C-alpha positions as CSV (number, residue, x, y, z in Angstrom):
1,X,0.0,0.0,0.0
2,X,1.4,3.3,-1.0
3,X,-0.6,5.7,1.2
4,X,-0.6,4.6,4.8
5,X,-2.6,6.2,7.7
6,X,-2.2,4.6,11.1
7,X,-5.1,2.7,12.6
8,X,-7.6,5.1,14.0
9,X,-10.0,5.2,17.0
10,X,-11.6,8.1,18.7
11,X,-9.9,11.4,18.5
12,X,-7.4,12.0,21.3
13,X,-6.1,15.4,22.4
14,X,-3.4,14.6,25.0
15,X,-2.5,10.9,24.5
16,X,0.0,10.1,21.7
17,X,1.4,6.9,20.6
18,X,2.8,6.1,24.0
19,X,0.7,7.9,26.6
20,X,0.8,11.6,27.6
21,X,4.2,13.4,27.4
22,X,5.4,16.9,28.1
23,X,8.3,18.8,29.7
24,X,8.3,18.2,33.5
25,X,6.4,20.8,35.5
26,X,4.8,22.2,32.3
27,X,1.6,21.5,30.4
28,X,0.4,18.0,31.0
29,X,3.2,17.0,33.3
30,X,2.5,19.2,36.3
31,X,1.5,17.6,39.6
32,X,-2.1,19.0,39.1
33,X,-2.4,17.4,35.7
34,X,-0.9,14.1,37.0
35,X,-3.4,14.1,39.8
36,X,-6.3,14.7,37.5
37,X,-5.0,11.9,35.2
38,X,-4.9,9.5,38.1
39,X,-8.4,10.4,39.1
40,X,-9.6,10.1,35.6
41,X,-8.2,6.6,35.2
42,X,-9.7,5.4,38.5
43,X,-13.1,6.8,37.5
44,X,-12.8,5.3,34.0
45,X,-12.3,1.9,35.6
46,X,-15.2,2.4,37.9
47,X,-17.5,3.4,35.0
48,X,-16.4,0.2,33.3
49,X,-17.5,-2.0,36.2
50,X,-14.5,-2.0,38.6
51,X,-16.0,-1.2,42.0
52,X,-12.7,-0.3,43.7
53,X,-9.8,-0.1,41.3
54,X,-6.4,-1.3,42.4
55,X,-3.6,0.2,40.2
56,X,0.1,-0.7,40.1
57,X,2.2,2.4,39.6
58,X,5.9,2.6,38.6
59,X,8.3,5.1,37.3
60,X,11.8,5.5,35.7
61,X,14.7,7.4,37.1
62,X,13.9,11.0,36.1
63,X,14.2,13.7,38.7
64,X,10.5,14.6,38.2
65,X,9.4,11.0,38.5
66,X,8.7,10.8,42.2
67,X,6.8,14.1,42.2
68,X,4.6,13.0,39.3
69,X,4.1,9.5,40.6
70,X,3.0,10.9,44.0
71,X,0.5,13.2,42.4
72,X,-0.8,10.4,40.1
73,X,-1.3,8.1,43.1
74,X,-3.0,10.9,45.1
75,X,-5.5,11.3,42.2
76,X,-6.2,7.6,42.2
77,X,-6.8,7.5,45.9
78,X,-8.9,10.7,45.9
79,X,-11.4,9.1,43.5
80,X,-11.6,5.9,45.6
81,X,-9.0,3.7,44.0
82,X,-6.0,2.0,45.7
83,X,-2.5,2.7,44.3
84,X,0.4,0.4,44.9
85,X,3.8,2.1,44.6
86,X,6.3,-0.2,42.6
87,X,9.0,2.5,42.7
88,X,11.6,2.6,40.0
89,X,10.8,-0.3,37.7
90,X,10.9,-1.0,33.9
91,X,7.5,-0.5,32.1
92,X,7.3,-4.2,31.5
93,X,7.7,-4.8,35.2
94,X,4.5,-2.8,35.8
95,X,2.9,-4.8,33.0
96,X,3.9,-8.1,34.7
97,X,2.6,-6.9,38.0
98,X,-0.7,-5.9,36.5
99,X,-1.1,-9.3,34.9
100,X,0.0,-11.5,37.8
101,X,-1.1,-9.4,40.7
102,X,-4.6,-8.4,42.0
103,X,-4.7,-5.3,39.9
104,X,-7.4,-3.6,37.8
105,X,-4.7,-1.8,35.8
106,X,-1.3,-0.2,35.8
107,X,0.3,3.2,35.3
108,X,3.9,4.2,34.4
109,X,5.5,7.6,34.9
110,X,8.1,7.7,32.1
111,X,9.1,9.4,28.9
112,X,10.9,6.3,27.6
113,X,13.7,7.3,25.3
114,X,13.1,11.1,25.6
115,X,15.7,13.4,27.4
116,X,15.5,13.8,31.2
117,X,13.6,17.1,31.1
118,X,10.6,15.3,29.7
119,X,8.2,12.9,31.5
120,X,5.1,11.0,30.6
121,X,2.2,8.9,32.0
122,X,0.8,5.8,30.3
123,X,-1.8,3.4,31.5
124,X,-2.1,-0.4,31.2
125,X,-5.2,-2.6,31.5
126,X,-5.5,-5.4,34.1
127,X,-3.7,-7.9,31.8
128,X,-0.7,-5.6,31.4
129,X,-1.6,-4.5,27.8
130,X,-1.5,-0.9,26.7
131,X,-4.9,0.7,26.5
132,X,-6.7,1.1,23.2
133,X,-7.0,4.5,21.5
134,X,-10.7,4.5,22.5
135,X,-9.9,3.8,26.1
136,X,-7.4,6.6,26.2
137,X,-10.0,8.9,24.6
138,X,-12.5,7.9,27.3
139,X,-10.0,8.8,30.0
140,X,-9.5,12.2,28.3
141,X,-13.2,12.9,28.4
142,X,-13.2,12.3,32.2
143,X,-10.1,14.3,32.6
144,X,-11.8,17.3,31.0
145,X,-15.2,16.8,32.9
146,X,-15.0,18.0,36.5
147,X,-18.5,16.5,37.1
148,X,-17.4,13.0,36.2
149,X,-14.0,13.2,37.8
150,X,-15.5,12.8,41.3
151,X,-13.9,12.7,44.7
152,X,-14.6,9.9,47.1
153,X,-16.5,10.3,50.3
154,X,-14.1,10.4,53.4
155,X,-14.8,6.7,54.2
156,X,-14.2,5.7,50.6
157,X,-10.8,7.4,50.0
158,X,-8.3,4.9,48.6
159,X,-4.9,3.9,49.9
160,X,-1.4,4.2,48.7
161,X,0.9,1.4,49.8
162,X,4.4,-0.1,49.0
163,X,4.6,-2.7,46.3
164,X,8.3,-3.6,46.4
165,X,7.5,-7.3,46.4
166,X,6.3,-6.9,42.8
167,X,9.8,-5.6,41.8
168,X,11.2,-8.8,43.3
169,X,8.7,-10.9,41.5
170,X,9.6,-9.4,38.1
171,X,13.3,-10.0,38.7
172,X,12.7,-13.5,39.8
173,X,10.8,-14.3,36.6
174,X,13.6,-12.9,34.4
175,X,16.1,-14.9,36.5
176,X,14.3,-18.1,35.7
177,X,14.5,-17.3,32.0
178,X,18.1,-16.3,32.2
179,X,19.2,-19.6,33.8
180,X,18.2,-21.4,30.6
181,X,20.7,-19.6,28.5
182,X,23.0,-22.3,27.0
183,X,26.1,-20.3,26.3
184,X,27.3,-17.6,28.7
185,X,31.0,-17.9,28.0
186,X,31.7,-14.8,26.0
187,X,32.3,-11.2,27.2
188,X,29.4,-8.7,26.9
189,X,28.7,-5.0,27.6
190,X,25.4,-3.8,29.2
191,X,24.2,-0.2,28.7
192,X,21.3,0.5,31.0
193,X,20.8,4.1,29.7
194,X,20.8,5.4,33.3
195,X,17.2,4.4,33.3
196,X,14.8,2.0,34.9
197,X,17.0,-1.1,34.2
198,X,20.0,0.4,36.1
199,X,19.4,-1.5,39.4
200,X,18.2,-4.7,37.7
201,X,21.0,-5.6,35.2
202,X,23.6,-6.2,37.9
203,X,21.7,-9.0,39.8
204,X,20.3,-10.4,36.5
205,X,23.7,-10.8,34.8
206,X,25.6,-11.7,37.9
207,X,26.0,-15.3,36.7
208,X,27.3,-14.4,33.3
209,X,30.6,-16.4,33.3
210,X,32.2,-14.7,30.3
211,X,32.5,-11.3,32.1
212,X,30.2,-8.3,32.0
213,X,31.1,-4.6,31.6
214,X,28.3,-2.4,32.9
215,X,27.8,1.2,31.7
216,X,25.2,3.9,32.2
217,X,23.8,2.2,35.3
218,X,24.3,5.1,37.7
219,X,21.3,7.4,37.3
220,X,21.2,10.8,39.0
221,X,17.8,11.9,37.8
222,X,19.2,14.1,35.0
223,X,21.4,11.6,33.0
224,X,18.7,9.2,31.7
225,X,19.3,8.5,28.0
226,X,22.0,11.2,27.9
227,X,24.4,10.0,25.1
228,X,23.7,6.4,26.1
229,X,21.1,3.7,25.5
230,X,19.3,2.7,22.3
231,X,19.1,6.3,21.0
232,X,22.9,6.6,21.2
233,X,23.9,3.1,20.2
234,X,27.3,4.4,19.0
235,X,28.3,4.8,22.7
236,X,27.8,1.1,23.3
237,X,29.5,0.2,20.1
238,X,32.6,2.1,21.1
239,X,32.7,0.4,24.5
240,X,32.3,-3.0,22.9
241,X,35.3,-2.4,20.7
242,X,37.3,-0.9,23.5
243,X,36.7,-3.9,25.8
244,X,37.0,-6.6,23.2
245,X,33.5,-7.9,24.0
246,X,31.6,-10.2,21.7
247,X,28.2,-8.5,22.2
248,X,26.7,-5.3,23.5
249,X,23.2,-4.8,24.8
250,X,21.5,-1.4,25.3
251,X,18.1,-0.5,26.7
252,X,16.1,2.7,26.7
253,X,14.9,4.8,29.7
254,X,11.9,2.6,30.6
255,X,13.4,-0.6,29.3
256,X,10.7,-1.5,26.8
257,X,13.3,-1.5,24.0
258,X,16.6,-3.2,23.4
259,X,19.2,-2.9,20.7
260,X,22.5,-4.8,20.4
261,X,25.8,-4.6,18.6
262,X,28.4,-7.3,17.7
263,X,32.1,-7.3,18.5
264,X,32.8,-5.0,15.6
265,X,30.3,-2.5,16.8
266,X,27.8,-3.3,14.0
267,X,24.2,-2.7,15.2
268,X,21.8,-5.7,15.6
269,X,18.4,-4.0,15.3
270,X,14.9,-5.3,15.9
271,X,14.7,-6.8,12.4
272,X,17.7,-9.0,13.2
273,X,16.3,-9.9,16.6
274,X,13.0,-10.9,15.0
275,X,14.9,-13.1,12.4
276,X,16.9,-14.9,15.1
277,X,14.2,-15.2,17.8
278,X,11.5,-16.1,15.2
279,X,13.5,-19.0,13.9
280,X,14.3,-20.2,17.4
281,X,10.6,-20.1,18.4
282,X,9.7,-22.0,15.2
283,X,12.3,-24.7,16.1
284,X,10.5,-25.1,19.4
285,X,7.0,-25.2,17.9
286,X,6.2,-21.9,19.8
287,X,6.0,-19.4,16.9
288,X,2.3,-19.6,16.1
289,X,1.2,-18.2,12.7
290,X,4.4,-16.3,12.0
291,X,6.2,-13.1,12.8
292,X,4.7,-9.6,12.9
293,X,6.8,-6.7,11.6
294,X,6.0,-3.1,10.8
295,X,5.9,-1.6,7.3
296,X,9.4,-0.1,8.1
297,X,11.1,-3.5,8.5
298,X,13.5,-4.4,5.8
299,X,12.2,-6.7,3.0
300,X,15.1,-9.1,3.6
301,X,13.4,-10.1,6.8
302,X,10.6,-11.6,4.8
303,X,13.0,-13.2,2.3
304,X,15.1,-14.9,5.0
305,X,12.1,-16.1,7.1
306,X,10.4,-17.3,3.9
307,X,13.4,-19.7,3.4
308,X,12.4,-21.2,6.7
309,X,8.7,-21.4,5.8
310,X,7.9,-18.6,8.2
311,X,5.3,-16.0,7.3
312,X,5.7,-12.3,8.0
313,X,2.6,-10.2,8.7
314,X,3.0,-6.4,8.2
315,X,1.4,-3.7,10.3
316,X,1.5,0.1,10.8
317,X,4.3,1.6,12.9
318,X,3.7,1.4,16.7
319,X,3.9,-1.3,19.2
320,X,0.1,-1.3,19.8
321,X,-0.4,-2.1,16.1
322,X,2.2,-4.8,16.4
323,X,0.2,-6.3,19.3
324,X,-3.2,-6.0,17.5
325,X,-1.8,-7.8,14.5
326,X,-0.2,-10.5,16.6
327,X,-3.6,-11.2,18.3
328,X,-5.5,-11.1,15.1
329,X,-3.1,-13.4,13.2
330,X,-2.2,-15.7,16.0
331,X,1.5,-14.8,15.9
332,X,3.6,-15.2,19.1
333,X,6.3,-12.6,18.4
334,X,6.4,-9.3,16.7
335,X,8.3,-6.0,16.8
336,X,9.9,-3.0,15.3
337,X,13.4,-2.1,14.0
338,X,13.7,0.2,17.0
339,X,14.0,-2.8,19.3
340,X,10.5,-2.9,20.6
341,X,9.9,-6.7,20.7
342,X,6.8,-8.4,22.0
343,X,7.0,-12.1,22.8
344,X,3.5,-13.0,24.0
345,X,4.4,-16.2,25.7
346,X,6.8,-14.2,27.9
347,X,5.4,-10.7,28.2
348,X,2.4,-8.7,27.3
349,X,4.3,-5.6,26.2
350,X,7.7,-4.8,24.9
351,X,10.3,-5.9,27.5
352,X,13.9,-5.1,26.7
353,X,15.4,-7.3,29.4
354,X,13.2,-10.2,28.4
355,X,13.8,-9.8,24.7
356,X,17.5,-9.6,25.2
357,X,17.5,-12.8,27.2
358,X,15.4,-14.5,24.5
359,X,18.0,-13.4,21.9
360,X,20.8,-14.9,24.0
361,X,18.9,-18.1,24.4
362,X,18.2,-18.3,20.7
363,X,21.8,-17.7,19.5
364,X,23.0,-20.4,22.0
365,X,20.4,-23.0,21.0
366,X,20.6,-22.3,17.3
367,X,24.4,-22.3,17.3
368,X,24.5,-18.8,15.8
369,X,27.7,-16.9,15.3
370,X,26.8,-13.3,16.4
371,X,29.6,-11.8,14.4
372,X,28.1,-13.0,11.1
373,X,24.5,-11.9,11.6
374,X,24.9,-8.4,10.1
375,X,26.6,-9.7,6.9
376,X,24.1,-12.5,6.5
377,X,21.2,-10.1,6.9
378,X,21.8,-8.5,3.5
379,X,19.5,-5.5,3.7
380,X,17.7,-4.0,0.8
381,X,18.7,-0.3,0.3
382,X,16.1,2.0,2.0
383,X,15.5,5.8,1.9
384,X,13.4,7.8,4.3
385,X,12.7,11.4,3.6
386,X,10.8,13.7,6.0
387,X,8.8,16.6,4.5
388,X,7.5,19.4,6.7
389,X,3.9,20.2,5.9
390,X,1.1,22.4,7.4
391,X,-1.8,20.1,6.8
392,X,-1.0,16.3,6.9
393,X,-4.6,15.3,6.0
394,X,-4.7,17.6,3.0
395,X,-1.5,16.1,1.7
396,X,-2.5,12.5,2.3
397,X,-5.9,13.0,0.6
398,X,-4.5,15.0,-2.4
399,X,-5.3,13.5,-5.8
400,X,-1.9,14.8,-7.0
401,X,-0.2,12.8,-4.3
402,X,-2.3,9.8,-4.9
403,X,-1.4,9.8,-8.6
404,X,2.3,10.2,-7.8
405,X,2.0,7.2,-5.4
406,X,0.5,5.0,-8.1
407,X,3.3,6.1,-10.5
408,X,6.0,5.2,-7.9
409,X,4.3,1.9,-7.2
410,X,4.4,1.0,-10.9
411,X,8.0,1.9,-11.1
412,X,8.9,-0.4,-8.1
413,X,6.5,-3.2,-9.1
414,X,8.1,-6.5,-8.3
415,X,11.4,-4.8,-7.4
416,X,10.6,-2.9,-4.2
417,X,8.0,-0.9,-2.3
418,X,7.0,2.6,-1.4
419,X,5.2,3.9,1.6
420,X,3.8,7.3,2.5
421,X,2.7,8.1,6.0
422,X,2.1,11.0,8.3
423,X,4.1,11.4,11.5
424,X,2.0,10.8,14.6
425,X,3.8,13.5,16.6
426,X,5.2,16.0,14.2
427,X,4.0,18.1,11.2
428,X,5.8,15.7,8.8
429,X,5.0,13.4,5.9
430,X,7.4,10.5,5.7
431,X,8.4,9.1,2.3
432,X,9.8,5.6,2.5
433,X,11.1,3.6,-0.4
434,X,13.0,0.3,-0.6
435,X,14.5,-1.7,-3.5
436,X,17.6,-3.8,-4.4
437,X,17.9,-1.2,-7.2
438,X,19.0,2.0,-5.3
439,X,18.6,4.2,-8.4
440,X,15.0,3.0,-8.9
441,X,14.3,3.5,-5.1
442,X,15.5,7.1,-5.3
443,X,13.5,7.9,-8.4
444,X,10.4,6.7,-6.6
445,X,11.2,8.9,-3.6
446,X,11.8,11.8,-6.0
447,X,8.4,11.4,-7.6
448,X,6.7,11.6,-4.2
449,X,8.8,14.5,-2.9
450,X,8.0,16.5,-6.0
451,X,4.3,15.9,-5.7
452,X,4.1,16.7,-2.0
453,X,6.2,19.8,-2.6
454,X,3.6,21.1,-5.1
455,X,0.7,20.4,-2.7
456,X,2.6,22.2,0.2
457,X,3.4,25.2,-2.0
458,X,-0.2,25.5,-2.9
459,X,-1.4,25.5,0.7
């Protein structure tokens, strides 16, 4: 498909692709806004049949995290819900607690891979899954309606209590998975991004016999993601080369993503992880219908998995669309190039720690040589161009752009593909083309760029 709009639900004002985000102490990330969001979520659950919601709440290592978490939990309690404070914990740890504990839902105070001055709030359902677009729109409606966002009577005010046992339970579950890794004999580097994984990686990798170099695992509230983690994978690559390690593993601020690099510093992205883990799950009879990948994943992923008789299902960009497609098609693993991997038999959301362990298990049991993966994953050339526009909808619905898209598709027919999609967070239209023939690929992108330019100039 040439013209791609993301899956749509109700119109949302505050929630983006991964919850609500803003600069800390501004806009939607003030204590007042956080308290109102907590209240709105508790009321939303009550209006959907939960008499007294019990919500697991965690955060990452940002300086503003404790302030916003306290306000969020106060809002929950004010409306008659019970909040359980999980403290600093990866987002998937909150998901795990929501699924396995006596919870109606979960909430995470984090801005994921964003710089330290940002923060965010996202909500999970009682099974640890991210909420749907429609559910988030429903919370927004309550947030904006003082009449619905009620306060509980004095005898019905909720509680806030410690939930450190759920942190321990999350680590214990990962530890059981870790103990099944077949080969732990080679040296590795772990980059915790000074984020939520920082206090977890030491205990988890303590039994790695090949030696571990830890980095970016000393958060001070202001250094989360600062020149480290998945958004600065070059830092990990340099440390791997410096130490002579065979593999490097990096997480993001809330540990829902993971990227790796080999001993030469070459990046092992989500596509490569899906290729490796997908084949491993298939060898164990645990793959289901196939592998889910977004429209941005390289075409070579389909080629290589097809050689193993494994089908790839495509979906729009975004982990919630990955999950929706996995459920619909019956696939047990899916993910994005960015390292957001969901393995449903192990976690109900992207879990960087879990996905990394699964990769380590897979390479050991498949007998993979990590140093050869990048060369063997012979990528199709890709081009991504971002065009700034005033009205994304006008561009996407333009007959001129539609005609150009059809022309580009004809040009690439049987030799590649072209996608056009609006950014979910910025005033941009993204032109994406892919082909073994780089000249053909760039010609297709040129056709789209010229057409969009004409529409923009006419606006």
